[in-house]
mmCIF file of the C-alpha atoms, coordinates in Angstrom:
data_MODEL
# 
_entry.id   MODEL 
# 
loop_
_atom_site.group_PDB 
_atom_site.id 
_atom_site.type_symbol 
_atom_site.label_atom_id 
_atom_site.label_alt_id 
_atom_site.label_comp_id 
_atom_site.label_asym_id 
_atom_site.label_entity_id 
_atom_site.label_seq_id 
_atom_site.pdbx_PDB_ins_code 
_atom_site.Cartn_x 
_atom_site.Cartn_y 
_atom_site.Cartn_z 
_atom_site.occupancy 
_atom_site.B_iso_or_equiv 
_atom_site.pdbx_formal_charge 
_atom_site.auth_seq_id 
_atom_site.auth_comp_id 
_atom_site.auth_asym_id 
_atom_site.auth_atom_id 
_atom_site.pdbx_PDB_model_num 
ATOM 1   C CA . MET A 1 1   ? 6.762   -44.963 3.773   1.00 0.00 ? 1   MET A CA 1 
ATOM 2   C CA . VAL A 1 2   ? 4.512   -41.992 4.635   1.00 0.00 ? 2   VAL A CA 1 
ATOM 3   C CA . ALA A 1 3   ? 5.431   -42.203 8.295   1.00 0.00 ? 3   ALA A CA 1 
ATOM 4   C CA . THR A 1 4   ? 9.127   -42.101 7.431   1.00 0.00 ? 4   THR A CA 1 
ATOM 5   C CA . SER A 1 5   ? 8.816   -39.038 5.193   1.00 0.00 ? 5   SER A CA 1 
ATOM 6   C CA . THR A 1 6   ? 6.722   -37.271 7.850   1.00 0.00 ? 6   THR A CA 1 
ATOM 7   C CA . ALA A 1 7   ? 9.342   -38.052 10.485  1.00 0.00 ? 7   ALA A CA 1 
ATOM 8   C CA . ARG A 1 8   ? 12.076  -36.676 8.216   1.00 0.00 ? 8   ARG A CA 1 
ATOM 9   C CA . ALA A 1 9   ? 10.076  -33.517 7.593   1.00 0.00 ? 9   ALA A CA 1 
ATOM 10  C CA . LYS A 1 10  ? 9.566   -32.940 11.310  1.00 0.00 ? 10  LYS A CA 1 
ATOM 11  C CA . LYS A 1 11  ? 13.269  -33.508 11.934  1.00 0.00 ? 11  LYS A CA 1 
ATOM 12  C CA . ARG A 1 12  ? 14.130  -30.899 9.287   1.00 0.00 ? 12  ARG A CA 1 
ATOM 13  C CA . GLN A 1 13  ? 11.664  -28.449 10.859  1.00 0.00 ? 13  GLN A CA 1 
ATOM 14  C CA . ARG A 1 14  ? 13.247  -28.809 14.275  1.00 0.00 ? 14  ARG A CA 1 
ATOM 15  C CA . ALA A 1 15  ? 16.711  -28.343 12.803  1.00 0.00 ? 15  ALA A CA 1 
ATOM 16  C CA . SER A 1 16  ? 15.712  -25.227 10.864  1.00 0.00 ? 16  SER A CA 1 
ATOM 17  C CA . GLY A 1 17  ? 13.480  -23.744 13.577  1.00 0.00 ? 17  GLY A CA 1 
ATOM 18  C CA . ARG A 1 18  ? 10.498  -23.501 11.203  1.00 0.00 ? 18  ARG A CA 1 
ATOM 19  C CA . THR A 1 19  ? 6.986   -24.501 12.237  1.00 0.00 ? 19  THR A CA 1 
ATOM 20  C CA . ASP A 1 20  ? 4.241   -26.521 10.536  1.00 0.00 ? 20  ASP A CA 1 
ATOM 21  C CA . GLN A 1 21  ? 2.422   -23.271 9.813   1.00 0.00 ? 21  GLN A CA 1 
ATOM 22  C CA . ASP A 1 22  ? 5.427   -21.991 7.853   1.00 0.00 ? 22  ASP A CA 1 
ATOM 23  C CA . ASP A 1 23  ? 5.448   -25.143 5.710   1.00 0.00 ? 23  ASP A CA 1 
ATOM 24  C CA . ASP A 1 24  ? 1.699   -24.969 5.089   1.00 0.00 ? 24  ASP A CA 1 
ATOM 25  C CA . SER A 1 25  ? 1.829   -21.381 3.873   1.00 0.00 ? 25  SER A CA 1 
ATOM 26  C CA . ARG A 1 26  ? 4.821   -21.997 1.626   1.00 0.00 ? 26  ARG A CA 1 
ATOM 27  C CA . ALA A 1 27  ? 3.354   -25.196 0.186   1.00 0.00 ? 27  ALA A CA 1 
ATOM 28  C CA . SER A 1 28  ? 0.256   -23.345 -1.011  1.00 0.00 ? 28  SER A CA 1 
ATOM 29  C CA . GLY A 1 29  ? 2.327   -20.573 -2.602  1.00 0.00 ? 29  GLY A CA 1 
ATOM 30  C CA . SER A 1 30  ? 0.914   -17.906 -0.312  1.00 0.00 ? 30  SER A CA 1 
ATOM 31  C CA . THR A 1 31  ? 2.948   -15.402 1.644   1.00 0.00 ? 31  THR A CA 1 
ATOM 32  C CA . ARG A 1 32  ? 3.296   -15.686 5.387   1.00 0.00 ? 32  ARG A CA 1 
ATOM 33  C CA . ILE A 1 33  ? 1.765   -12.872 7.393   1.00 0.00 ? 33  ILE A CA 1 
ATOM 34  C CA . GLY A 1 34  ? 5.185   -11.931 8.771   1.00 0.00 ? 34  GLY A CA 1 
ATOM 35  C CA . ASP A 1 35  ? 6.541   -11.548 5.234   1.00 0.00 ? 35  ASP A CA 1 
ATOM 36  C CA . LEU A 1 36  ? 3.963   -8.931  4.236   1.00 0.00 ? 36  LEU A CA 1 
ATOM 37  C CA . LYS A 1 37  ? 5.015   -5.297  4.220   1.00 0.00 ? 37  LYS A CA 1 
ATOM 38  C CA . SER A 1 38  ? 3.001   -2.947  6.385   1.00 0.00 ? 38  SER A CA 1 
ATOM 39  C CA . PRO A 1 39  ? 0.495   -0.897  4.405   1.00 0.00 ? 39  PRO A CA 1 
ATOM 40  C CA . LYS A 1 40  ? 1.574   2.548   3.287   1.00 0.00 ? 40  LYS A CA 1 
ATOM 41  C CA . GLU A 1 41  ? 0.036   5.485   5.062   1.00 0.00 ? 41  GLU A CA 1 
ATOM 42  C CA . LYS A 1 42  ? -2.230  7.360   2.657   1.00 0.00 ? 42  LYS A CA 1 
ATOM 43  C CA . PRO A 1 43  ? -1.970  11.122  2.257   1.00 0.00 ? 43  PRO A CA 1 
ATOM 44  C CA . PRO A 1 44  ? -4.722  13.142  3.977   1.00 0.00 ? 44  PRO A CA 1 
ATOM 45  C CA . LYS A 1 45  ? -8.238  13.030  2.517   1.00 0.00 ? 45  LYS A CA 1 
ATOM 46  C CA . ILE A 1 46  ? -9.393  15.773  0.180   1.00 0.00 ? 46  ILE A CA 1 
ATOM 47  C CA . GLN A 1 47  ? -13.147 16.186  -0.237  1.00 0.00 ? 47  GLN A CA 1 
ATOM 48  C CA . GLY A 1 48  ? -14.341 15.044  -3.657  1.00 0.00 ? 48  GLY A CA 1 
ATOM 49  C CA . TYR A 1 49  ? -11.082 13.201  -4.405  1.00 0.00 ? 49  TYR A CA 1 
ATOM 50  C CA . TYR A 1 50  ? -9.377  9.987   -3.334  1.00 0.00 ? 50  TYR A CA 1 
ATOM 51  C CA . TRP A 1 51  ? -5.870  8.521   -3.279  1.00 0.00 ? 51  TRP A CA 1 
ATOM 52  C CA . ARG A 1 52  ? -5.038  5.348   -5.182  1.00 0.00 ? 52  ARG A CA 1 
ATOM 53  C CA . GLY A 1 53  ? -1.845  3.568   -4.190  1.00 0.00 ? 53  GLY A CA 1 
ATOM 54  C CA . GLU A 1 54  ? 0.921   2.764   -6.645  1.00 0.00 ? 54  GLU A CA 1 
ATOM 55  C CA . ALA A 1 55  ? 4.165   0.892   -6.228  1.00 0.00 ? 55  ALA A CA 1 
ATOM 56  C CA . SER A 1 56  ? 6.091   4.059   -5.409  1.00 0.00 ? 56  SER A CA 1 
ATOM 57  C CA . GLY A 1 57  ? 3.554   6.763   -4.671  1.00 0.00 ? 57  GLY A CA 1 
ATOM 58  C CA . TRP A 1 58  ? -0.072  7.847   -4.898  1.00 0.00 ? 58  TRP A CA 1 
ATOM 59  C CA . GLN A 1 59  ? -2.477  8.880   -7.640  1.00 0.00 ? 59  GLN A CA 1 
ATOM 60  C CA . LEU A 1 60  ? -4.947  11.659  -6.895  1.00 0.00 ? 60  LEU A CA 1 
ATOM 61  C CA . ARG A 1 61  ? -8.268  10.879  -8.573  1.00 0.00 ? 61  ARG A CA 1 
ATOM 62  C CA . ARG A 1 62  ? -11.587 12.693  -8.711  1.00 0.00 ? 62  ARG A CA 1 
ATOM 63  C CA . CYS A 1 63  ? -14.654 10.897  -7.341  1.00 0.00 ? 63  CYS A CA 1 
ATOM 64  C CA . GLY A 1 64  ? -17.265 10.851  -10.087 1.00 0.00 ? 64  GLY A CA 1 
ATOM 65  C CA . LYS A 1 65  ? -20.925 9.956   -10.348 1.00 0.00 ? 65  LYS A CA 1 
ATOM 66  C CA . LYS A 1 66  ? -22.357 6.985   -12.232 1.00 0.00 ? 66  LYS A CA 1 
ATOM 67  C CA . GLY A 1 67  ? -22.690 7.709   -15.931 1.00 0.00 ? 67  GLY A CA 1 
ATOM 68  C CA . ASP A 1 68  ? -20.171 10.556  -15.777 1.00 0.00 ? 68  ASP A CA 1 
ATOM 69  C CA . PRO A 1 69  ? -17.595 10.073  -18.569 1.00 0.00 ? 69  PRO A CA 1 
ATOM 70  C CA . ASN A 1 70  ? -14.920 11.597  -16.314 1.00 0.00 ? 70  ASN A CA 1 
ATOM 71  C CA . LYS A 1 71  ? -15.742 9.271   -13.408 1.00 0.00 ? 71  LYS A CA 1 
ATOM 72  C CA . ASP A 1 72  ? -12.639 8.541   -11.332 1.00 0.00 ? 72  ASP A CA 1 
ATOM 73  C CA . ARG A 1 73  ? -10.575 10.871  -13.477 1.00 0.00 ? 73  ARG A CA 1 
ATOM 74  C CA . TYR A 1 74  ? -6.792  10.889  -12.917 1.00 0.00 ? 74  TYR A CA 1 
ATOM 75  C CA . ILE A 1 75  ? -5.586  14.253  -11.646 1.00 0.00 ? 75  ILE A CA 1 
ATOM 76  C CA . ALA A 1 76  ? -1.930  13.881  -10.649 1.00 0.00 ? 76  ALA A CA 1 
ATOM 77  C CA . ARG A 1 77  ? 0.695   11.617  -9.092  1.00 0.00 ? 77  ARG A CA 1 
ATOM 78  C CA . LEU A 1 78  ? 2.378   12.272  -5.751  1.00 0.00 ? 78  LEU A CA 1 
ATOM 79  C CA . SER A 1 79  ? 5.611   10.296  -5.581  1.00 0.00 ? 79  SER A CA 1 
ATOM 80  C CA . GLY A 1 80  ? 6.515   8.427   -2.427  1.00 0.00 ? 80  GLY A CA 1 
ATOM 81  C CA . ASP A 1 81  ? 9.725   10.470  -2.133  1.00 0.00 ? 81  ASP A CA 1 
ATOM 82  C CA . LYS A 1 82  ? 7.919   13.796  -2.367  1.00 0.00 ? 82  LYS A CA 1 
ATOM 83  C CA . TYR A 1 83  ? 5.274   12.704  0.161   1.00 0.00 ? 83  TYR A CA 1 
ATOM 84  C CA . GLY A 1 84  ? 8.036   11.444  2.462   1.00 0.00 ? 84  GLY A CA 1 
ATOM 85  C CA . LYS A 1 85  ? 9.735   14.854  2.300   1.00 0.00 ? 85  LYS A CA 1 
ATOM 86  C CA . MET A 1 86  ? 6.417   16.561  3.089   1.00 0.00 ? 86  MET A CA 1 
ATOM 87  C CA . LYS A 1 87  ? 5.948   14.265  6.103   1.00 0.00 ? 87  LYS A CA 1 
ATOM 88  C CA . ALA A 1 88  ? 9.499   14.986  7.295   1.00 0.00 ? 88  ALA A CA 1 
ATOM 89  C CA . ARG A 1 89  ? 8.954   18.762  7.079   1.00 0.00 ? 89  ARG A CA 1 
ATOM 90  C CA . HIS A 1 90  ? 5.382   18.916  8.394   1.00 0.00 ? 90  HIS A CA 1 
ATOM 91  C CA . GLU A 1 91  ? 3.390   17.112  11.047  1.00 0.00 ? 91  GLU A CA 1 
ATOM 92  C CA . GLY A 1 92  ? -0.333  17.124  11.802  1.00 0.00 ? 92  GLY A CA 1 
ATOM 93  C CA . GLN A 1 93  ? -2.346  20.023  10.377  1.00 0.00 ? 93  GLN A CA 1 
ATOM 94  C CA . PRO A 1 94  ? 0.626   21.584  8.523   1.00 0.00 ? 94  PRO A CA 1 
ATOM 95  C CA . LEU A 1 95  ? 1.040   18.275  6.625   1.00 0.00 ? 95  LEU A CA 1 
ATOM 96  C CA . ILE A 1 96  ? -2.641  18.310  5.668   1.00 0.00 ? 96  ILE A CA 1 
ATOM 97  C CA . ASP A 1 97  ? -2.289  21.928  4.525   1.00 0.00 ? 97  ASP A CA 1 
ATOM 98  C CA . ALA A 1 98  ? 0.849   21.164  2.463   1.00 0.00 ? 98  ALA A CA 1 
ATOM 99  C CA . VAL A 1 99  ? -0.763  18.170  0.708   1.00 0.00 ? 99  VAL A CA 1 
ATOM 100 C CA . THR A 1 100 ? -3.983  20.140  0.123   1.00 0.00 ? 100 THR A CA 1 
ATOM 101 C CA . LYS A 1 101 ? -2.010  23.037  -1.370  1.00 0.00 ? 101 LYS A CA 1 
ATOM 102 C CA . TRP A 1 102 ? -0.157  20.606  -3.672  1.00 0.00 ? 102 TRP A CA 1 
ATOM 103 C CA . ALA A 1 103 ? -3.456  18.979  -4.691  1.00 0.00 ? 103 ALA A CA 1 
ATOM 104 C CA . VAL A 1 104 ? -5.182  22.313  -5.395  1.00 0.00 ? 104 VAL A CA 1 
ATOM 105 C CA . ASN A 1 105 ? -2.279  23.337  -7.654  1.00 0.00 ? 105 ASN A CA 1 
ATOM 106 C CA . GLN A 1 106 ? -2.548  20.031  -9.558  1.00 0.00 ? 106 GLN A CA 1 
ATOM 107 C CA . ILE A 1 107 ? -6.347  20.305  -9.856  1.00 0.00 ? 107 ILE A CA 1 
ATOM 108 C CA . GLU A 1 108 ? -6.053  23.841  -11.247 1.00 0.00 ? 108 GLU A CA 1 
ATOM 109 C CA . LYS A 1 109 ? -3.543  22.622  -13.855 1.00 0.00 ? 109 LYS A CA 1 
ATOM 110 C CA . THR A 1 110 ? -5.973  19.970  -15.139 1.00 0.00 ? 110 THR A CA 1 
ATOM 111 C CA . ALA A 1 111 ? -9.063  22.216  -15.169 1.00 0.00 ? 111 ALA A CA 1 
# 
């Protein structure tokens, strides 16, 4: 009985063009490597701050020290659309300058 079901499974694989690896990954509920989206490119680094990814953008957060009540404090959100427009307008150092200028304005608002 097992041999028959295995033979049927292999026949279905050949007909569909899928491989054993595809079946193994789907059987476990995991996502195949080819199905994963490529990671988003983070905005340029700003000293003393870091970017935290969201579904549709980035959060700018302050790096804090242990014991600091404001550790990892939220500063502002840079939407994916706005960052995409910045990348379309600027390239290289001008992009870094534009993001830094945006970040400085947001930091001043929260201070």
